BAKOL-361827 format. One record per residue (C-alpha): x negated, y, z negated. Coordinates in steps of 0.2 Angstrom, whole numbers, plus 2048, in hexadecimal, padded with zeros to 3 digits. Example, Ala and Ser with C-alpha at 12.3 -4.5 7.8 and 13.67 -1.06 7.14 Angstrom:
2
REC/X/Y/Z
REC/7C2/7EA/7D9
REC/7BC/7FB/7DC
***
This chain:
398
REC/X/Y/Z
REC/C95/744/E94
REC/C8C/754/E92
REC/C8B/75E/E82
REC/C96/76B/E89
REC/CA4/75F/E8E
REC/CB5/763/E86
REC/CB5/752/E7D
REC/CA3/754/E76
REC/CA4/755/E63
REC/CB5/74E/E60
REC/CB6/743/E50
REC/CBB/733/E59
REC/CB5/729/E4B
REC/CC0/732/E3F
REC/CCE/730/E4B
REC/CCC/71D/E4C
REC/CCA/71C/E39
REC/CDA/725/E36
REC/CE3/71A/E43
REC/CDC/70C/E39
REC/CE3/712/E28
REC/CF4/715/E30
REC/CF5/704/E38
REC/CEE/6FC/E28
REC/CFC/705/E1D
REC/D09/700/E29
REC/D03/6EE/E28
REC/D02/6ED/E15
REC/D13/6F4/E13
REC/D1A/6E9/E20
REC/D13/6D9/E18
REC/D1B/6DE/E08
REC/D2C/6E1/E10
REC/D2C/6D0/E19
REC/D28/6C7/E09
REC/D36/6D0/DFF
REC/D42/6C2/E00
REC/D35/6B5/DFA
REC/D30/6C0/DEB
REC/D42/6C2/DE7
REC/D45/6B0/DE6
REC/D34/6AD/DDC
REC/D39/6B9/DCF
REC/D4B/6B4/DCE
REC/D52/6C6/DCF
REC/D63/6CB/DD7
REC/D65/6D7/DE6
REC/D6A/6E4/DDA
REC/D5A/6E3/DCF
REC/D50/6E2/DDF
REC/D58/6F2/DE5
REC/D54/6FB/DD5
REC/D42/6F5/DD5
REC/D40/6FB/DE7
REC/D46/70C/DE1
REC/D38/70B/DD4
REC/D2C/708/DE1
REC/D32/717/DEB
REC/D31/722/DDB
REC/D1F/71C/DD8
REC/D1A/720/DEA
REC/D21/731/DE8
REC/D16/734/DD9
REC/D07/72D/DE2
REC/D0A/739/DF0
REC/D0A/748/DE4
REC/CFA/742/DDC
REC/CEF/73D/DEB
REC/CF3/74D/DF5
REC/CEA/759/DE9
REC/CDC/74C/DE6
REC/CD8/74B/DF8
REC/CD7/75E/DF8
REC/CCB/75E/DE9
REC/CC0/74F/DEC
REC/CC1/74D/DFF
REC/CCA/741/E0B
REC/CBB/736/E0D
REC/CBD/731/DFA
REC/CCF/731/DF8
REC/CD6/728/E07
REC/CCB/719/E06
REC/CCD/718/DF3
REC/CE0/718/DF6
REC/CDE/70B/E03
REC/CD3/700/DF8
REC/CDF/702/DE9
REC/CEE/6FE/DF4
REC/CE6/6EE/DF9
REC/CE4/6E8/DE7
REC/CF6/6EE/DE3
REC/CFD/6E4/DF2
REC/CF7/6D4/DE9
REC/D01/6D7/DDA
REC/D14/6D4/DE0
REC/D0F/6C3/DE6
REC/D0A/6BE/DD4
REC/D1A/6C4/DCC
REC/D26/6B7/DC4
REC/D32/6C3/DBB
REC/D3B/6D3/DBE
REC/D30/6DD/DB2
REC/D20/6D7/DBA
REC/D26/6DA/DCB
REC/D2B/6EC/DC5
REC/D1A/6F0/DBF
REC/D12/6E9/DCE
REC/D1D/6F4/DD9
REC/D19/703/DCF
REC/D06/700/DD3
REC/D09/6FC/DE5
REC/D15/70B/DE8
REC/D09/717/DE0
REC/CFA/712/DEA
REC/D05/711/DFA
REC/D0B/722/DF8
REC/CF9/728/DF4
REC/CF3/721/E04
REC/D02/728/E0E
REC/CFE/73A/E09
REC/CEB/739/E0A
REC/CEB/731/E1B
REC/CF7/73D/E22
REC/CEC/74B/E1B
REC/CDD/744/E23
REC/CE7/742/E34
REC/CEA/755/E33
REC/CD8/758/E30
REC/CD3/74D/E3F
REC/CE0/755/E4A
REC/CD9/767/E47
REC/CC9/762/E4F
REC/CD2/75D/E5F
REC/CD9/769/E6C
REC/CE9/760/E6D
REC/CF6/758/E62
REC/CF2/746/E5C
REC/CFC/744/E4C
REC/D0B/73A/E53
REC/CFF/72C/E59
REC/CF9/729/E47
REC/D0B/726/E42
REC/D0D/71B/E51
REC/CFF/710/E4A
REC/D09/70F/E3A
REC/D17/707/E44
REC/D0B/6FB/E4D
REC/D05/6F5/E3C
REC/D16/6F2/E36
REC/D1B/6E9/E46
REC/D0B/6DE/E45
REC/D0F/6DA/E32
REC/D21/6D4/E38
REC/D19/6C8/E44
REC/D0B/6C2/E39
REC/D16/6C1/E2A
REC/D23/6B6/E33
REC/D16/6AA/E38
REC/D0E/6A9/E27
REC/D1F/6A6/E1F
REC/D22/698/E2A
REC/D12/68F/E24
REC/D17/690/E12
REC/D08/699/E0C
REC/D0A/6A0/DFB
REC/D0F/6B2/DFA
REC/D01/6B6/DEE
REC/CF4/6AF/DFB
REC/CFC/6B9/E09
REC/CFD/6C9/E00
REC/CEC/6C7/DF9
REC/CE4/6C4/E0A
REC/CED/6D3/E10
REC/CE7/6DD/E01
REC/CD5/6D7/E04
REC/CD7/6DD/E16
REC/CDC/6EE/E10
REC/CCD/6EF/E04
REC/CC0/6EA/E11
REC/CC8/6F5/E1F
REC/CCA/704/E14
REC/CB7/703/E0F
REC/CB2/702/E21
REC/CBD/70F/E28
REC/CBB/71B/E1A
REC/CA9/71F/E1F
REC/CAF/727/E2F
REC/CBC/733/E28
REC/CB9/746/E28
REC/CB6/74D/E17
REC/CB9/75F/E1B
REC/CCB/767/E1C
REC/CC4/773/E29
REC/CB9/769/E36
REC/CAF/772/E43
REC/CBB/774/E52
REC/CB6/770/E64
REC/CB3/77E/E70
REC/CC3/77C/E79
REC/CCE/77A/E6A
REC/CD6/788/E5F
REC/CCC/793/E54
REC/CCB/78F/E42
REC/CDA/795/E39
REC/CDF/799/E27
REC/CEF/7A0/E20
REC/CF0/7B1/E17
REC/CFB/7A8/E0B
REC/D04/798/E09
REC/D17/79B/E0A
REC/D1F/78F/DFE
REC/D30/792/E06
REC/D29/78B/E16
REC/D22/77C/E0D
REC/D33/778/E06
REC/D3C/77B/E17
REC/D30/76F/E1F
REC/D34/762/E10
REC/D46/765/E13
REC/D44/761/E26
REC/D39/751/E22
REC/D47/74C/E15
REC/D54/74E/E23
REC/D4B/744/E31
REC/D44/737/E26
REC/D55/734/E1E
REC/D5C/731/E30
REC/D4D/725/E33
REC/D51/71C/E23
REC/D63/71A/E28
REC/D5E/711/E38
REC/D52/706/E2F
REC/D5F/6FF/E23
REC/D6F/701/E2C
REC/D6D/6FF/E3F
REC/D6E/6EC/E3F
REC/D7D/6ED/E33
REC/D86/6F9/E3E
REC/D86/6ED/E4D
REC/D8B/6DE/E42
REC/D98/6E7/E37
REC/DA0/6F4/E44
REC/D9D/6EB/E54
REC/D9F/6D9/E4E
REC/D8E/6D2/E55
REC/D84/6C3/E4F
REC/D76/6C6/E43
REC/D69/6C3/E50
REC/D71/6CF/E5C
REC/D73/6DC/E4E
REC/D60/6DB/E4B
REC/D5D/6E3/E5D
REC/D64/6F3/E56
REC/D56/6F6/E4B
REC/D4A/6EF/E57
REC/D4F/6FB/E65
REC/D4D/709/E58
REC/D3C/704/E52
REC/D35/701/E64
REC/D3B/711/E6A
REC/D34/71B/E5B
REC/D23/713/E5E
REC/D23/716/E70
REC/D29/728/E6D
REC/D1B/72B/E60
REC/D0E/726/E6D
REC/D15/733/E79
REC/D19/741/E6D
REC/D08/748/E6D
REC/D08/74C/E7F
REC/D19/754/E7E
REC/D13/75E/E6F
REC/D04/764/E79
REC/D0F/76A/E87
REC/D1F/770/E7E
REC/D19/774/E6C
REC/D1E/76D/E5B
REC/D2E/777/E5A
REC/D35/770/E6A
REC/D30/75E/E65
REC/D3A/760/E55
REC/D49/769/E5D
REC/D4C/75F/E6C
REC/D47/74F/E63
REC/D54/752/E56
REC/D61/756/E63
REC/D5D/746/E6C
REC/D5E/73C/E5C
REC/D6F/744/E58
REC/D75/73E/E69
REC/D6E/72D/E67
REC/D76/72A/E56
REC/D87/731/E5C
REC/D86/725/E6B
REC/D82/716/E60
REC/D8F/71B/E53
REC/D9D/71D/E5F
REC/D99/710/E6C
REC/DA5/701/E6D
REC/D99/6F7/E77
REC/D89/6EF/E70
REC/D7D/6F3/E7F
REC/D82/706/E7E
REC/D80/705/E6B
REC/D6E/6FE/E6D
REC/D6A/70C/E7A
REC/D70/718/E6D
REC/D65/711/E5F
REC/D56/712/E6B
REC/D5A/724/E6F
REC/D5B/728/E5D
REC/D4A/720/E5A
REC/D43/729/E68
REC/D4A/73A/E62
REC/D43/738/E50
REC/D32/732/E56
REC/D29/742/E57
REC/D31/74E/E4A
REC/D29/748/E3A
REC/D17/748/E40
REC/D19/75A/E45
REC/D20/75E/E34
REC/D11/756/E2B
REC/D05/75F/E37
REC/D0E/770/E33
REC/D0D/76D/E20
REC/CFA/768/E21
REC/CF6/777/E2B
REC/CFE/784/E20
REC/CEF/785/E15
REC/CDF/77B/E1A
REC/CD9/77C/E08
REC/CE8/774/E00
REC/CEE/769/E0F
REC/CF0/759/E04
REC/CFA/762/DF7
REC/D06/76A/E04
REC/D07/759/E0D
REC/D0C/750/DFD
REC/D1B/75B/DFB
REC/D21/759/E0D
REC/D1D/747/E0E
REC/D25/744/DFD
REC/D35/74C/E01
REC/D36/743/E11
REC/D33/732/E08
REC/D41/737/DFC
REC/D4C/739/E0C
REC/D47/728/E12
REC/D4C/720/E02
REC/D5C/72A/E00
REC/D63/727/E11
REC/D68/715/E10
REC/D6F/717/DFE
REC/D79/726/E03
REC/D81/71D/E12
REC/D84/70E/E07
REC/D8E/719/DFB
REC/D98/721/E09
REC/D9D/710/E10
REC/DA8/70E/E01
REC/DB4/71B/E08
REC/DB1/71B/E1B
REC/DAB/710/E29
REC/D98/70E/E2B
REC/D98/717/E3C
REC/DA1/725/E35
REC/D95/727/E27
REC/D88/729/E34
REC/D8E/73B/E35
REC/D83/740/E27
REC/D72/73C/E30
REC/D7A/743/E40
REC/D7D/753/E37
REC/D6B/754/E31
REC/D64/751/E42
REC/D6F/760/E48
REC/D68/76A/E39
REC/D57/766/E3E
REC/D5A/76D/E50
REC/D5F/77E/E48
REC/D50/77E/E3B
REC/D43/778/E47
REC/D3A/789/E49
REC/D34/788/E37
REC/D26/77E/E3D
REC/D1F/78B/E48
REC/D0D/78F/E43
REC/D0B/79C/E35
REC/CF8/79E/E35
REC/CED/7AC/E39
REC/CDB/7AB/E40
REC/CCD/7AD/E34
REC/CC3/7BD/E36
REC/CB2/7BB/E3E
REC/CA3/7B9/E33
REC/C97/7C7/E32
REC/C85/7C6/E33
***
């Protein structure tokens, strides 16, 4: 490989390290999720109390996002990202020790805060790494998060079968987060404006940061992540309640959605390089709308499963493009801008399942899916908002 090769100077170590943080975060969250029923029994709380505490976790995550974004801009990603990973590792241990609702609530506040902090910080770092590449690479980072979550489901199921105490399992996972964060953090990029490769785009900086665009990006993230949240919580129930399948068959609905979304994220970067981010959001949202309509209206289980898979494939690439667009609005404040967009998206992820649950009091579940369908259609119309709004830096003199 010669020095003038197009791949010379690419921050491959930072890319691998950022992959590691995404996978690690997905694994940590997944291990908590698979242990929720055990923690619920250990604390003796009801489903209603658990639901309220999960909202507390979400609120704490939102606050953590708003804190870590500006901190990453001020102190650098090489400090904030691994620090958030280490603190998340310590926080993951706490729910396994809880024996009452208030102890669990406090532990979830801490866990949620540092989970949100890592979420925004690692996404901001992903944007920094992507700037140094001559092609899009953001969606692959998000695919690694999905891989981490899937691995947690497998490992968690195996561990639960052995009867190992929850505190031990979550503590071991937390220790892994601490060690891996310290190791990977040394490879991260500390500058919001890394030296670009020769074949890549010239350095860019905005003339100003249009706040209206930030909120529009946030609204799009809210819409698409709300749709994703609906699939996470209601896909299996749709097959069970509307089509009358068994619980085991119904589980295939979420499985088809999740697998298609993961595969789609690995393919999105190539599509974005060829067609551009606007096309990814526009046609991906249209495909998601078609998939959800197919799943909702299908009287047959196989066709409904195909619909959920198409829905996942359509949603796969949109959110990574929105995060990239937010982080590139202002290279000096990418963390703070990312925090707004990721935060609004996270609110949508939490609000979607609750909204659908409320609507089912007055209408069938598949009819309630008209809400995420309409939001996907709205995203088709609003997709041009992510078009680049940056101007080139003037050449230095002297």
